Every structure is written in C-alpha cells, then in structure tokens.
C-alpha positions, 0 to 999 in steps of 0.5 A: 111276361110269362106268356111272352116268354112261353110264346117266344120258346114255342116259336124258337121250338118250331123253328128248330124242328123245322131247321132239323126237317130241312136239314134231314131232307137235304142228308137224305137227298144226299144219300139216295146219290151215294147208293147205286146198285149193281146191274145184273141179268134178269129173266122176264117170262110171258105166257100168252095162253091158247095161241097156236104157231099157226095163228101167232105167226100169221097175226105177225106177218098181218102186222097185228103184233109189231111190238113183239116182232120188233123185239124179238127180230133181235132175238130168236123166234121158235116157230115149232114148239110143241106142248104135251098132250093133253094141251091144257093150262092145267098140265102144261105149266106144272110139266114146264116148271118140272121139266118132265114129259107127260109120263108123270103129273097131270093127265088132264082135268082130273083123273081116277086114282086106282089106289084110292078108288076115287075120282080126283076132281077138277077142283083139285086138279085146279089147285094143283096147278095153281100151286105152281104159280109164284105167290104174287103172280096167282092174281093174274087169273083174276084178269083171265075173266072175259072183259078184264084183260083191259086191266092188265096194264096196272100190274104191268107198271110195276114189272121194272120194280118187281125185276129188281126185287125178284130177278125172274118174273112170270107174267100170265096173260090167261084172257085169250083162252077164256075168250076163244073158248067162250066169246069166239075169235074176234074177241080172242084176236083183240085180246092177243093185239092188246097183249102186244100193245101192253108188252111194247109199253113195258119194254120201253121202260126196261134196259133190254141189255139187263133183261132176258126175255121169254115168251111162249104160248102154252097150248094152241086153239082151233076154230071153225065149224065144229061138230060136237061129239057127246064123248061121255054119252057115247063112252057109256054106250059103247062100254057098257057094264065094263066102264068103271069111270070116264074122266075126259079123254081117260077110260078106266075099265073094270077088267083092263084086259078088254082094252084092245077090244074096247079101244077098237069098238070105240073108233068103229062105233062113234065119231071118236078119232083115236083110242090108245092103250098100253100093250106092254111095257114098251109098247102102245097101240091105238085104233082109228077107223082107218087101222091100227097104230103101234109105238114101240120103245127101245133105249129111249127111242120110239118107233111107229108102225102101223096096220091098215092106213097111215092116218098120220101121213108120216110115211109119205113124208119120209119116215121109214120105221126109224127109232127116233128120240123125242127131239127127232120125232118133233123135228121129223114131224113138225110140219104135219098136222100130227106133230110128234104123236109117238112120243106124246102118246107113248109117255102118256100112256106111261102115266100111272094116272092115265086111263086104260084107254086115252081117246082123242078127238081132233077138230072139227070135231069137239067134245064140248060146244064152244066157239073154240077148242084145243082137245086134239093132237093136231098142230093147231092144238098142240104147236105153239111159238117160243120167242127168245131174247137175251145174253143167257138165251143165245145158246138156243138161238139155232133151235128150230123146234123144242118141246115146250116142257124142255124150255126152262131145263134148257136154260142152265142159269134160270132157277125159280128157287130162292127168288125172294129177297131176304127182307123188305126195304128199310125206310126213314120218313120225316115229313111237315106241314105245308101250311105254316103250322106245326105238324111234323113227324117221322117214321122208321120202318126196319124189315127183319125178314121178307113179308115182315116190317117192324115200325116205329112213328111219331106224329101229333104227339102220339107214338106208335110201334107195331110189327106188320106181315104181308098177308096177301100180294099181287103184282098190284097191291099188298095187304099188310096186317099186324099189331103193336102199341100206341102211347098218346102221353097218357094211355098205353093202348095195344092196337091191331092194324091193316094197311093196303098198299097199292103200286102204280109204277113210281106211284104208291098209295097207302091206306090203313087204320087201326083198331083200338079200345076206342074203336076203328080209326084211319091212320094212313092215307098217303100217296108216295112218288119214287124219285129213284131206288132209294128216295121218294116224295111223300103226301100225307093227305091232306096237308102233310108233306115229306120225303123218305129214304130207303135201302 
C-alpha cells in the first residue's frame, strides 16, 4: 500500500510540474507580445578596402554591383572622395575616426621617433590602427586573409540584432586589399562582387527607413605592368652617410639642413618621382625631374607655385596661383591625375613624425613587387567612392567631393562614444522532456552590467549558480568564462566554467562545460531559435525542449 501511495504521489507530482511548465509557457508567450521596443535611427557603416573610384564606378556601370547600385540610387553617391596620403588602412582608419588631417597621427607603416631615437615598427603601427576598431569588429581582419572572405556571410547574419544592441555598426571587408596585392585583378574583382551579393542579402532583412547606410573605400588600388623600384637601396645609395633612417616614404637625415640638396639628388639620380621637404613653417617644397614645386600656406589656405614644368597640370586646367582651402583644392583638381596634392603634402610635412624628406613613387613604378599597389599620389591610389543613404545623411546629398577623413565629422548625430548597452539581456528559461519522463528544469540569468551575467540553474536535482564574463566577442561568437557554486543535495562544490556562444541570425548555439573537483564535464549543449526579441524556443540536446523569455 505504501508503494502504491508513493507511486500515486510521484504521478501527481509529475502532473503538477508538467502543469506548471505549460502555464509558464503560456505566460511567457503572452508577455513576449506586450513588450514592444521603439524604433530609432541606426548607422550601418561598410568599409570596403582598396577600391578606387575609377574601378568602383566602372564595375557598377558594367553591372557587377547591382545591389549597391539599387540601394544607393535612392541615396547619394560621391564619386570624388579623397583619402589622405599616404593612402593605407593603417593611416585612413585612425584619421577618419578622429576627423583629423595627416598633420597629426600616423605617416605610414612605421616612423622614426626623434625624441626617443628609435624606429617605431610595423608591429606597433598595426596595433595603433587596430585599436580604432570596435572590440567586436576586430575579428573582421581574420576574413581579410586570401580565401576567407566567402565566410563573411556568417557575421553578416547577426548585423540586424547588433544594430538593435549597439546602434552603430562598422563592418570591415579587408580581403580586397590582400587579394589585390598578392593574387591579382581576377580574385580582387571576385571579392568585390561577393561583397555586393552579401550586401544585397543583408539589406533585405533591414528596415531601411530606420537605418542610415554609409559605404566608403579607404584608399584605391592601381593595377598594370609595374616597374619595381628598390627605394631603400636607392635612398641608401644616394644619401649615403647623411642618412640616419629610412622608413618607407620617410627619409630622416643626420643633418636636416641638407634636405634641399638631398631631395633634388633623389629625383635626379633615381626613378623616384617626387621628393618633398618643409622649407620653413609656412612653405613646403619638392622636386621632380622636371622642376620644383612650392606649396605656401596663409590663413589656412594654400597656393601652388612651380619652377620648370607644372608636373601636376593644374595651371593648364584653369588654376592660376589662387589661395585655396583644402576642400577648394579638391574641387579644383578632382578630375586631375593628381587630386588635392598641395594640401595633402603640405599637411603631411607638418606632422612631427614625417621624415625630413618624403618621397613618392607613382604607378607604373611601385616599391614592392606585387600584382597591385597603392603607394602614390595618383587618383587610382587615393580617389575613393563614398555612398550615403538615410534621413540623417540627407544634408550631404549635394556634396560632389569630400575629403574622406571629414566624413564622420560631417554627420553631427553620428557618435562612436557610449555605444555599449548598460547590460546584457535578462532571461528566464523553462524546459521539460519530450519523451514522457520527468526531466524539467529552469534557468534565470540577470545582468548587472554589460559583458556580465549572474545565473541560477536547476536541472536533474542539481542547483548551480555562477557569475560569467564575456572574455572575447566578435560579430559571430562570444566566449564566456566564470566561476560559481554547485549543490547536488549532498555536496557543495566550487566550479569554473566556460561557454561558447555562436550566433547565426535567429539561431544560437551554446556549448560549455565546468570544472569541479570531479574533473571536467559538459553542462551546456543547446540550440536556441529566436522567435522575436523576447521569445525563443530551446532544444537542450539531446531530449530537452523549452522556451525562454528575455527582457
């Protein structure tokens, strides 16, 4: 009789728990429809590496970029965006974020620190510009390796959710640069077309009335039959004992008073196109093998004079020695082979990191034997497209040209500060077994701050609580680590745990385990399908099924 009563009690208990489970499901479903977030304008920014305006708009006219064309036809396309010299991601990204010209900041892949009397290496320069990428964006550089850009669709799946979380999302497509340098035109163009396809798939999932789209290329890329100039060897040969250090483009002299003579010797005795130096606080001079160039500054305006031949062709195109602002220079010379050179070079020579002499090699001559390069002052190296669409960008729709580093500062409502949410989402999950046996459980997760979760879980008569921290995040995955306590009815144990969260649009996979005195064991293996912002279905592999509500 006792056994029968115990059996009856177990059946009633199981029935009660099952009833609670279904009630909780109904309550959670009803609550999920009560919480409706307000729509607000967002900024989605795309960085496509190393594509000049010339190439970009040619591809668009030939029909290779149908999705970009379709979206931005209703917005605005600036054909004449100009990157700062030297044109490279390592200088473009920091200057763009700061909104500053090249009179400050980096001057290429390394420089000579005169105060410390040492060369700042490429390694340090890399981490300098890398620091300007948002934390979860940094993994984009992995897909820049040749052959990995097809996998960029994975992080793009999560952009709609990331926009809701952060408000401003930057997406970097680096592969075009590496493919152009190392693999040549065919794979370079294939990567650009792939970007367009992935972009098209993404915008179908967005409400474009709520998103402001910004697209730009950071610098150009020149292709052709090149002549390689071993500039370091040439500089060492010509400058000789007067050379202190040469760091690509920048010549540092033991005696800076000799810079006029050395600059002239460089262009007359080598295949290097230009050699510029600062003559006085308001004047920069330079040499080509056809004459001398002079850039003078007065009241934040610059004029260009020359001796010998006008190598830039500005005077034959209508310029007549006027004092012009940086933007006026770009407007005046945007169709030239050498757009905006006077302010670009003048400001660079104001930079304390720049060499006593700055040299320039223009295509078809290049400094390294690559299928493509972007080392010069020509339009295919520095002129870039800037595409805009959205209500917060309409004030820029009349612009025909723009210095790229002024893009963000031209958008007053765009800010990269305080983008992180105050906390992670709180959640409550409840699950049961789909095969008739009792195997229910629940988990409550509360977030005190961004990247922190405090959780409590009951399952299989085991109680577990822990605090976890987001150790690493990308647009695709997050790695959580933490510590806590576990109680199984007899023992109370400390635990260390780790959990890998992989997000693929509406699908999330969690896989994790814990380490106690009994060793390592897997404690999390689940698939989550997000129905809406609050409601999700859970499959606790292999036979647990549940529902979760987040807020």
